[in-house]
Each structure stands twice: as structure tokens, then as C-alpha cells.
N, C-alpha and C positions, 0 to 999 in steps of 0.2 A: 304674790298675785294669784298663784295656783291654789293657795289655801283658801281664798275667798270664793273660789269657783266650785266648792263642794257642797253637797247636801248634808242633811243631818246624819246620814249614815256614813259619811266620809267618802262618798263616790263623787266623781267629777259630773258636773252638769252636762247634759247633752249638747246644749248650744256651745259650751266651752270646748268640748271635744271637736265639734265641727270647725270652730275657729282655728284650733291648733292644727287639725288636718289640712285646712285650707292653706295656712301659712307654710306648712311642710311641703305641700305640692308646689307652692309659689316660689319659695326662697330656699327650700331644703330642710332637712330634719334638724340640723344644728341651729339653724336660724329660729326655728319654732321653739327649740329647747331654751335658747338664750332669751327669747322674747317673753315666753309664757312661764318659764320656770318649771316645766315638766321633765321628768326624767327621760333620758334618751331611750331606754328600753320601753318605756311606756308609749312613747310616740310610735316607735316600731310596732308594738303590739297593736295599737289602734289602726295603723296602716294595714297590717295583716288582716284584721277583722274586717276592714272596709273592703279589701280585695276579695275575701271569702264571700261576703254578702253580695257583692257585685256579681261574682260568678254564680252564686245560688239564683240571683234574680234573673240572670241571662238564661240559665237552664230552665227556669220556671216559664219564662216567656217562650222558649223554644217548644216546651211541652204543649203550651196553649196555642201554638201556631201563630204567635204574634212577634216572632223574632225578626221578621224582615226589616222593620224600620226601628225597632227599639234597641236591638243589639248594637247598631251603629252609634246610638246615643250613649249607651252604656260604655262602649269602648272609648268614645271620645271623652267621656267624663271620668274614665278610670285613671287613677294616678299613675305616673311614670315609674316603672320599677327601677330599683337602684342598679340593676345590672344592664350592660349594653344590649340593645335590641338588634335584630337582624338588619344588616346594612348600615348600622351606626358605627362610627369610628370609635376605637377603644378609648375609654375615659382615662385621663391622666391621674395618677395618685399624687397626693400632696407630698412634697419633699420639705422636711423641716431642717433647718440650719442647726449647726452645733450650739449656736447661742440660744435658740429657742428650746433645744433639748435641755440645756443647762438650767435655764430659767424654770422649766417645768419640774426638774428634779429639786430645785431649791424650794419651790412652792409645795412640793410633795411632803416636806418635813412638817409644815404647819397646817396645810389644808386637808391632807388626806387624799386617798385615791380618787374618789368620786368627784370631789369639788375641783381637784387639779385637772382632771380629764375635762370636766365641763368648762373650766376657765380657759384652757388652751385649745379646746376643740379637737381633742384626740380621744382615742379609746383608752381604757385602763390597760389593755394588753400592750399598747404602744408604750405606755409608761413603764410597764414591767420589762419589756424588751430594752428600753433605754437604760433602765437601772441595772440590768444584767450586763449590758455592754460596758457601762461605767465600772462595773466591778471586774470585768474580765471573764464572766461566767458564760459558757455557750448556752444557746437556747435549749430549754428542757432541764437545766441544772436546778439545784435547790435554791429556795429563797430564804433570806434571813433578814431580820430587822436591823439595818445599818443606817447610820445617819445619812439622810439624803443630801445635805449640803456637802458632806465629805465625798459622796459618790460623784457629785457634779464636778468637784475639783480634782478628782482622782486622775492621775496621769495614765496615758495609754500604755498597754502592755509592751514590753520591749523584750528582745531576746537577751539571754545571758551571755555576755561577751566571753569568748574563749571556751565555750562549752561544746563546740562542734555541732551546733544545731543548724540545719540548712536554712537558707533564706526562704521566707514564706511560711516556715513552721516555727512559730514563736513559743518561747517559754517565759512565764512570769514567775519570778522567785518571790515567795511570800513568806512571812513568818508564821508561827503556830497560832497566834491570836487572830490574824487575818483569815487563815484557813478555817478556823473554828467559826468565825463570823459568817463566812461565805457558805460553808456547807451546813451550818446549823447543828453540828454535832462536835463533840469533844473526843480527842484522841486519848482516851483513857483505857488502859488495859483492863479487861474483865477480872472479876474476883477469881482467885485460884483456890481450889479446895485440895486438902491433902487426902491421900488414900483412906486414912481413917475417917475423915469427914464424909467422903463419898460412900464408904461402907455403911456408916451410920445412917445416911440419907436413903440408901437403898433398902435398909432394914425398915425404916419408917414407911417407905413406900409399899413394901410387901405387907406391912401390918395395917396401915391406914388407907392405902390407895395413893396414887400419885398426886391428885389434886390436893388432898388434905396434907400430905407430907410436904408439898411444895409451899403451902402457906405456913406450916409449922417451922420448917428449916430455913425458909427464905431463899431456896433454890428455885430456878425456873423449872417449869414442867418439861420443857425440851431437854434440859440437862438431865433431869431425873429419868426420863424415858431412855436416854442414851446410856446412862449408867446402869439401869436395869437390864437393858438388852445385853450390854457387854458382861455383866455379872452372870446372867443365865447362860450366855454363849460360852464363857470360860468354865462354868460348871457343867456344861454338857446338857443343860436343861433346855428343851425346845420352848420357843415362845408360844404362849397359849393364845388362842384366838377366841374371842367372844362370840363368833358366829361361824357357821359352816361355809366354806368357800363354795361359790357357784361355779358353773361350768366356764362362765365368762372370765371370772377371776382366775381360774386355773390355767386357762388358755393365755391370759395376760401374763402370768408368771412364767410360763414356758416361752413366750415371745421375749420377755426380759432376759431370761438365762440364755436363750439362743443367740441373742445379739451380743450378750457379754462374752460368751465363749468364742464368738467370731472375732472380737476385738478385746482380749483380756486387759489391755492397758487403759481402756476408757473408764471414766468415773460414772457415778449415777446420773449427773446432769447431762453428760454427753450421750449416755445410753438412752435417756429420755428423749433427747433431740433426734437420735437416729431412729427411734421408734415413731416419732411424729412424721418423719418422712414417709414411712410405710402406712400411715393412717392409724397407728395404735396410740391413743392418747392416754397418758397416766401421769402421776405426779412424781417429782423427784424423791419425795419421802417414801413412796411405795417402791420405787426402783431400788433405793438404798436398802430398805428393809429386806426385800427379796434377795438382794446380793449378799447382805450380811448373813442371812440364814444359810447361805451356800459357801460362806468362808471368806467373803470380801473383807479386806482390812483397809481403811482409808489411809493414804500415805501421809506421813508427817512432813509438812512443808513449812520451812521457816521463811517468813517474808519480811522484807524491810520496807517500811513505808517511807514515801517521798512524795513531794508535791509537784514534781516536774513532769508535765504531760505534753506530748505533741502528736500530731497526727497529719499525715500527708493528705492533701485534698483531691488528689487524682492519681490514677495508676501511672507507674513509671516516673513518678516525681522523686522517689527515694527508694533505693534498694539497700538492704542489709546483708553483709557477707560475714560469715564466721565458720570456724572449723569445729567439729565434734571429735574428740579423741576417744577411741575404744580399743580394746584388745581382742584379738582372735588367738586363743591359746597364749603364746608368748610374743606374737607379732603385733605390733601397734598399727592401727588404721586411723586415717584422718578423713572425715567426711565433711566436704565443703557444701554449705547451704547458701543459696541466694534467694532472699525473701523480699517480696514487694511490700512496702510499708502500708499502702492504702488498702489493698485487697487481701494481704496476708497469703498471696498466691506464691508458691515456690517456683521460680522461674528458672532455676538451674541447680544441679547437684552433681557431685563427683566424689569418688573414693580414691585415696591414694595412700602411700606408705609414709608420707611426711607432708608438712606444710610447705609446698613448693609454689613458687611464683608461676611456673609453667602450668600447673593445674588450674590455678586461679584465672590466668589469662585465657587459657583454652575454654574453660567453662563459661567465663564471662562473654567471650566473643560468640559462643554458641547461643547464649541466652539473648544477646543483642540481635542476632540474625533471626531469632524465632519471635521475640516479643517486642523488639524495638529498643532504642537507645534510652536509658534513663537520664534524668536531669542531674541526679547526684547519687552517690553511694556513700554508705557509712561502714566503716571497719574499725576493728580494734588496732592496736600497734603491733600486730603479729608480723614476723619477718617476711611473709609472703605478700603482705598488703602494703607495707610501709617501711621505709629505709630510715635508720637513725642518722645516717650521713649521706648527703647527696639525695638523689631522686631515685626511687625504686622503679623496677620494670613495670609493675602494675600502675603505679602513679604516672609514669610516662605515657602509658597507653591511654589512661583516662584524659591526660592533657591533650593527646592527639584527637580524641573523640569529642572534646569539649564537655566532659563530665566532671562535675565538682566532686572532690573527695573530702569527707568529713571524717576525722579521726576521734572516736569517742574517748574522752578523758576519764570517763567512769563507766562501769559496766551497765548501770541503769539506762544510759543513753542509748545503748545498743541492745536494750533488754528484750526487744520483741523477738529478735532472732535467738537470744539466749533462752527465752522461754520455749520457743519452738524446739530448740535442740533438747531441752529437758523433756519435752513431750515425746520427741522421737526416741529418746532413751527409754522413757517409761512404756510407750506403746509398741516399740519394735525391739530395740536392742536387749532390753531386760526380759522380754517374753519369748525370744527365739535363740537357739544355739546355732552358730555358724561354724562350719568346718574350714572354710577358706574365704578369700576376698570375693570370689565369684558369687557364692551364695549370698554374701552381704549385699553386693550390688543389685542382684535380682530381687531380693526382698525389699531393698530401699526403693527401687523403681516402682514396684507394686504398691508400697505403702504411700509413696508420694502421689501416685495416680489416684489412690483412694482419698487421700487428703485433699487434693485439689478439686475433685469432681463429685465426690459422694459423701464426704463428711460434713456435718452441719456445725 
């Protein structure tokens, strides 16, 4: 019907637009879309043009001094806006049943996004959200082309039995094929180059330039730039600049080095974030370049990929507990860390000469008195947290307080506090030398205060 209401240039006839707008004011936008076959966004655009013209006409009448009687007529004839007006009760959103969502996802396979949205009277964004929910992807995740009929029949995510995951924090175990379909990427390791291949590529870059050498050797320009910088740094040759630095750039470099010297354990991305808090905006690449010119060496971190993810939805829903073992001269020290899963806030810490239940109980009770009682805690199978036979003292305390205890069967499940412990070692323990336990405690208190309140 809509195609017959167009002129020779393919534009809708004015009388047809008037009829569509009248129907949208009378029965709603979707009713006009279904009756006349016009796109949903087109009707919204026409309504916006109509409102703008009504406002311009009202302003013109006011300028001419004729608004006393005409503005009332314009207001009466103006279409009702889609948002609630002053004194009007909030409008109820339409709630779709699971059967309606499944039917829409089945139609999505054959009809496509626009036609399915039009047939079921929903927006395309609603369809995308339903599709993500069927896949178990959080909002904002990656999209991928997966069979819509399979999505409609996909079971709800369930927790992995026996994994120690708290209630309300669910994990869905998927295989590699499903992971690649959801994320739209393949877990394929990048190509590795031998030292001789890297040296040959650096030689080509010095002779031809990075862009031409990248095309010739098949290496990315990012890798070539990194190899060239490393080769010149090892040879003691300063990096050449194509331009003279301005005063602003010199001051920027000084700010980067000043922040890095204050916190030597931070990396380029963390330094960039700290500078943004002070109003200094720069890129991670620039920060890395300046730090590497002053001797920064990125740490070599070996990561193990896994598909299990969970996140607490509110503070005090889950706390992580773990010990960090360090040596001061020949004496061993054990630093206890209590970390909130939702906010990553350190709610408690203590230093002792061994993993003792007394230290755990005292620190936990102090954290509860200051921050409130958590719903659950997650620990490893250390002797201070858990007893192999019977019930441990810390487990008995949690039972009295009504706090659930989850024992991580794998280190990845308690990985958030494990990563925090590694960062404490990198940013504090490896950068300072301590003569006794008292110095370690003072430095730890200062570091945790900076971490909780000033670090980004």
C-alpha cells in the first residue's frame, strides 16, 4: 500500500502522510505502521517534523501578537508526546511472556530483524536483548550470527555443581565452539617469529620504512615498531623523533615520569588512568613510549584462558580471603587480604608470621564491625580457613554469623584475590626493602589506603 502512495521521485504524497499521522495520533505509532506499511522510524520522523512546524507556527503567531487565541488551538491540535506529561500517571511498559519471546526468535531466523520487529510489535533492540539472554551473554557483549531457532530452545544458564560458586552468581560452562560463536572470535595463538626472523624484519624496516617492511614481510606494523624500539634500546641508540617536542609535550612527559616514579609498580595503562584523575589526558601508547625510553620493561605474564566468569551484583555479597607469603631476610611473613568481589575494595588486611586461624578470625571480625556482615566468603583449602576433618574454627564462626563459606576447588575461582595479591607483590613488595615486620605493616597500610581511595 505504501508503494502506491509515492510520486515519481519516490517521495510519499502529502495526503498520505497526513493520513498516517492522523492514524498514529488516534491509535498509536505501531497501529499506523501495521495499517499503512510505513517504517516505524519514518512515522517517528514525520511526527517530529510535525511538532517542529507546530512550534514554529506558534512562535510566528506570538511575534505577530496573535497568539492569544491561536496558540490554544495549536496546543489542542498538537499530537500527544510519547512521554508522560505533568500530572499524568506513569505509563506501563508492555511485558512479553517467554512464549512470545521464543516465537519472535524463531521468526528471526527466516524474516530478519526489521520484519520480525514489525510483526511482533517490538523494537529491534528488544530482539537483540532477547537473543543475548537466550545465549547467556550480558548486555553490551559481542554479537554473532547463531541459529535463532537454537537460541529459542537454548536452556537457561545454570551453575556448575560442586564448583564452589555462591548462589546468585552463576557460571555457564561452554565448549570452545560455543565460545567462538558467542564472542565472534577464535582462540588461535598468534604467529611466533624466531629471533632471526625478527632481526631480518627490523633490517627491512630500517631500509624501507615500517609500512613497506610490514607489507613485504607480512608482520603487523605494531609488532615492527615494537621490535625496532627494542633493537635500538638494546643497542643504546635513542629513538629518533620526526619533530621537535613542544613545551606542552615536554611537560606531559615530565608528568608521566613523575607519576611513574611515585608508583614504580604501575604499568602504562595504570599511569594513564592516574594522570586522567589529575586532568592530564594522554594515550597508553605515549605513556609506554616515554616509560620505555627511561628503562621500563613490561613484565612477562603467563595467562591461562578459561571461560568461567562470575560477578557479585552488590557489595558484601561475596568476600575473598587469601594469604600472601613473603620473606623479610630469613623470616617468613604471611599477609592476609580480605577483598570484596563487587567493588574490589580491600575490607581488611593483617600481617602475621604464619597462616593462623586467630589472625583470620580477628581480622574478619574487625572487617565485619567496620563494613557489615557479608553474605558469603570464598577461601582456598588453607589450614587457617578450612579443616580437612571436622569443622574449623573459622568455619564455625561463619556458621554462627550466618555467612556461607565456599571453598574454591581451583585457583581460577578465587582468582580475583589471587590477581590482587600479585599486584601487591608487583607494586609494593618488589619495589621496597623492609627491615622488619613493622615497616611492612606501615607500608601495607599506606598502600591499601592509596588503593582503596586514590587509585583508578
